[in-house]
N, C-alpha and C positions, 0 to 999 in steps of 0.2 A: 443251366439257370443259372445258379451261384455266381457264375462268371458275367452273363451281361449282366445282374443285378450290381453284382462289384464296377464292372464299368458305370455303371448309371448312378453311382453315387460317385463315383470321381468327376463325372462330367457335374452333376449338380454344384459340387464345393469349387470346381474351377468357375462356373458362370455368376454364381455367391459373389469369389473373391472380386470379380471385375466390378459389382455394386460398389460407387462413389459413399464415402462417409463423411461426415461435419457439415457444418453448416455454411462457412464463408470460403474464400480461396485460398489453400494450403493451409488450413487451420481444422483443427478436429473437436466436436462441438463435445468428444467422452471424455470424463476424467482422464488424466495422464495415469501411467501405470508405474507401481511404484518402485521405485528408484534403489537400486540395495544401498545397504550404508544407510538408512534414510532413519530409520525408527524413532531413535532419541528416546524410547523409553514408552513413548505415549500411544495407547494403545485407540484406535479410534471409534468414535460412535458408530453405530450401525445404522447406514441409513437411514432405518425405519424411525428411530429415535432422534434423529439428527434434532433440533428445534430449527425453526427457519425466520427467527427472529429473535436478538437479546431481551435480557429482562431490561426493566428501567433502570437508565441510570440517574441519580440526583449532580450530577457535575459535568462539566466541562472541558475539564483537563486531558490535553493528550501528551501521553509520557513519547518525547521523542527517542525514537530507535529503542523502546521500553524502557525510558529510563534506565541505559545502560550506565550511565557517567552516577547517578546515584547510588546504582544498586551493585556497581564493580562486576558485572558481566557485560561477555562481550556485547556490542551491537548488536541489533538484530538477530539473537539468538534467542533462542525457545524460552531459556531461563530468562531473559530480559522479559520477552514477553508474558509469563506468568509473573513476573514482579509487577508490571502495569494491572494485571488481572487481580493480582492480590489486593492491590489498592483500588479496586474499581473504578479505575480511569474511566473516563468515556470511550477514549482509543490509545490505541499504542500502535505509531508511525512508524512506518519501515520500506524499506526500497526493494523496487520489484525491477529487474532486468529478464527480459526474452535470453530463450536458452537455444543452441543449434537444435536439440533433439522438442522443440514446440513444447517447452513448460517456461516455467517462470520460475524465476530462483529469488531468494532474498537474503539480500546482502548488502554492503558500501564501498561502492568500487574504490580502488584505490588510483591513484593519477587520473581518473576521472571512469575510466576502461577497463581496468584489470581486477581482477578477482581472484584469490589466489594463481596473481601473476598471469590470467589466462583472459582472454575476454568473451563473455559470456554464449556471445549470439554465433562462435566459432568452434563451440564446443560442448558437448551435452552434461547432462547434470551429474553424470556418474562423473567423468572426466574432470569437472571441475573439485569435487569430492575428493578423488583420489590425489590431486595434488595440495593436499592440505586441510587442516581444521581447526575449529574458533579455538579461542585460547583456553576455554575450559573443558572440549574435548571434544566438545557435539560438532557434526556435521554439517555442512551449507543445508540450511530448509530448503523448502520450496514451495511455495504458496500452499499448495494440498498440507504440508506440514501444519503449516501456522494456521488454515481453518480446520484440521484436526484438533486445534487446541482450542480455539474460542470458540466452535461453535460445539458447545456443549451446554446441558440446561445448567438455568442459575445465573450464567455469564452474562455482563451487562458490556465488557468491554468489545469497542469494535476493533478490527484491522482499518487503519490511515494508510494507504497504499500509497508511497510515492513517486512517481511514474518520473523517473532521471532521466534528465539530456543526456544523449551522447553527440557531441558537438561533432556536426558534418554526419553522422547518422542517423538521423530522425524517423529513416523504417524502423530501425528495429524497437527503441521506447514506445512506438506506435504499435508494432506487434503485442508487445509486452503486455498494455490495455487490454486489448481486441483477445488475446490469449488468457488475461487474467479475467476478464467479461466471463467466456466460455468457460470455464473452470468454476467459479463462482456462481453461475445458473446453473452447472448441472448438479452442484449439491442444495441451490433453494438459497444460497445461503448472501441472497443481494443484500439483504438487512444486517448483516455482519460486515458489510465491507464498507468504504468510500475511497473517494480518489484525491489526492491531489497533484497536478502537473504543472510540469516543466512550460516557464511562457515561452517554447520554441511553438511558433504556430503550427508546424507540419504536426506535431504531436497534440497540440491542442484539438486540431481538427477532428484527430482520429478519437478522441477521449471524448469532444462534447457528442459523436454519432455516438459513444458508447453509451456514454449517457442519456441518451432518448431511447437507445436500444432496450437497455440493459433496466434503466430506472434507479442506478446506482449515481450518489450527489459524486460532483467533481469540482472541488474547489481550483482557482485557475491562481498560479503562483507568480501573475503577473504586477508591474505597477501599472500600466493602463490605466485613462480614467474609464468611469463605469459606463460609458455608454458603448466602449471597445468591449468589455467583456460580455453585455450584453445584447451585440448584435455578434457573438461569437456563441453565444448561445450558453455563457453562465451569469451564474444567479447568486454565485458565492465566489468573493475574491480570498485567497488567503495570501499576508503579505508577509515579509520582512517586518522586524519590529523596530530596523533600524531605519526603514524608508515611510516611518509615518510618526506624525508630530504629535505632541510637541516634542518629539526627543531624538526627532531622523535625526540622524548623521549621514545619508545615504542619498544623491538624487534619482529619480522625481520624489518629490516629499508628496506625500497623500496624508488624508486625516481619515478618521471612521466614518464620521459623518458624512461623506464626500460619497460614499457608497450605500451607507442607510438609506442617504433621504433621495436614494436612486432604486430603495426597493431591495437593495441587495442585502445578502449574507456576507459580515465579513469574520473572517481567522486572523491570528496573527503568531509569528512564530520568529524568534525563543524568546520566551520569559523567564531568566535564569535567577540562581539563588549566587552566582557567583562567577567570574571571568572563562572565558575557555574555551565557548563558542561565538565564532567571528560573526555567527548571524543573529546575535543575543543580544536583550538589554540586560543588563546585572545593577544599573544605578541602585539605591532605595528610591529618587526621586522618580524615575521611568516604570520599578515592580509598582509601586502605589500607583501612579495612572494607571496601569493595566486592571489593577485590581478594582478600583474606582470603576471601571467601565468593564468588567467581567460580565454585566448583565444585557449589555449591548452586544455580546462576543457571540459569536455561531460558536465558535472553542478557542480554546489559547494550550500552544503548544510550552514542552517547559523540556528542559534535560534532568529537570529535578521536581516531580510529577505529588511525591511524598510531601516537599516542602511547600510548593504553591498548594494543594489539597487545601493546607495548613490555613494559608494565607485566605481564600475564595469559599472555604464553608464556616 
């Protein structure tokens, strides 16, 4: 009898293993399992105690890569994220990539493709971490690591997740936004996050679909006319300051009012204290212009959040 019961249990276990999981093709709705070496000293808030939305924020300043240029910590690090949170910034911008083990890693790739010398979609999080650490000794973080940091009581700072383009490989950024949304939704953290999306139209299509499905805002980083944004499903344009008049140095040249008059939201990157970022405006006149238009902007991104907060508050 005991032998028959044991065999029955084995058969039941085998059948359960055949039941498919996940809500999308090749994707898994469950939060990713912890990756060895990821800790970073942060104790995650228990599921039942996690807030589902941030506290009210009184500014529109987004800290580019956590304000790493200002605080002296590595970009896309836990330390730089915590710096942005200490300033109570509206959001901390960070870059996301899909990994071979169906996770989402936060880093800024070198030469467009490489994190610790590896192309993330060809390697697991653990393999990428084993290839090197950040300059402050931290492990490369995942989206889950960053959510553990921001999804806490009394925090007002969101994550502004930059869907990075991988030229010639649009499927992987598309997977990054889809998988990120699954991880976020599994934690009920939709109100702690928003996306900014590369101008690549294939990736933008995936991001627009996720925006509808999950209700997470997406700003399209495209210089197309407002009509093209709206046709694609975007009501928020996020644009490089160097494409925006009256101080545009790149073409096409656009104006804030073009988008506002079309009923859209508009944000800009980067408005900086000094030279250093090739996508930033830092002249005294340019900074003064964006400060004067601050009330009209959805948000404003900078490498120097403490400095910019002193200008707009």
